[in-house]
C-alpha positions, 0 to 999 in steps of 0.5 A: 284269142286265148282259146284259139291259142290253146287249140293251136298249141294242142294241135302243134303238140300232137303234130310232133308226136310222130310214129316210127315203125317197129322192126326185126329183133335178134332173139338170143336166149341160149348159147353160143351167144350172138356173134358178129362176123365179117362177110366171108371173103369167099362169099359169092355175093360179097361184093354186091352185099358190100355195095348194099352196105352189108359187110357183116352178119351174125350167128347164134340167134333167131329172128323175131319181131317186136310187134305184130305185122306182116313179113314178105320174103324175097329170094336173091340167089345161091352158090351151092351144089345142093337143092336148097329150100326156104319155107315160112308158115305155108310159103315155100321156095326151092332152088334149082340144081344149078350151082349158082343163081344170082337174082339180085337184078330181079329178086323173086318174091316168095310171099308174105305171112302175118306174124305176131310179136316174137319168134318167126316161123321159118327154116331152110333145108338142103337136098342132094339127089338121094334126099334130105341132107338136113334142115334148120329152123329159125328157132333151132338157129339160136343154139348154133354158131359159126362152124356148125354143120348147118346154120343161118347167119343174119343181118338185121337193120330195122324193118329189113333182115337178110338171111344167109343159109350155110348148108355144109358147115365148117371148112372152105365152103363155110361162107353163108352163100348157099341161099340168100333170102331178104325179109321185109317187115311191115307193122300192122300199127304204127308205134309212137316214138319215145316221148310222143305219148307225153306230147299227145297228152299235152295236146289233148289237155290243151284242146280240152282247156280251149273248149272249156273256155269257149263254153258260156258261163 
């Protein structure tokens, strides 16, 4: 009976050692410091974003992950006279010349990439009819902030990150709605929650003790 009780205790302790998924992180190693802003009042998708619980975004940082896994990107729309392009580790998606596009009703999957922990490899570019207007990589974005000529704002919540491209800098159109991309992170392995390691250890110890008690002397 004691052995049975110890085995049950071990199993119960291990069952409490549930795992939680890791996710996106903001990397801020250079100035200007990461700064949060309310979604601009003239953002074309402001009302829709508010309905999704997104009422602010951050500038002055780059996007990374804290563990290895995969990231899937989705295109949601734009309000821009330029033709904008999103690229990530071999993936690429370009908007049309249309001034406005709204894909919130049917997001377009751009594709998935495998990632390690750390800085993600992606960027945005803008083009007019004559050629390139400019590009910003995720790594460069850490040194850029609000009122930059071109920069990326982001809203991070666990395994989801929204990326907001601003293609023309300060002025009345500095509203970060020139291209919207959502990133969804899936870790390659589950990460134990804080304290679960101790529970696992207790569970294994209880099982070992139970097995030893079952052995004939």
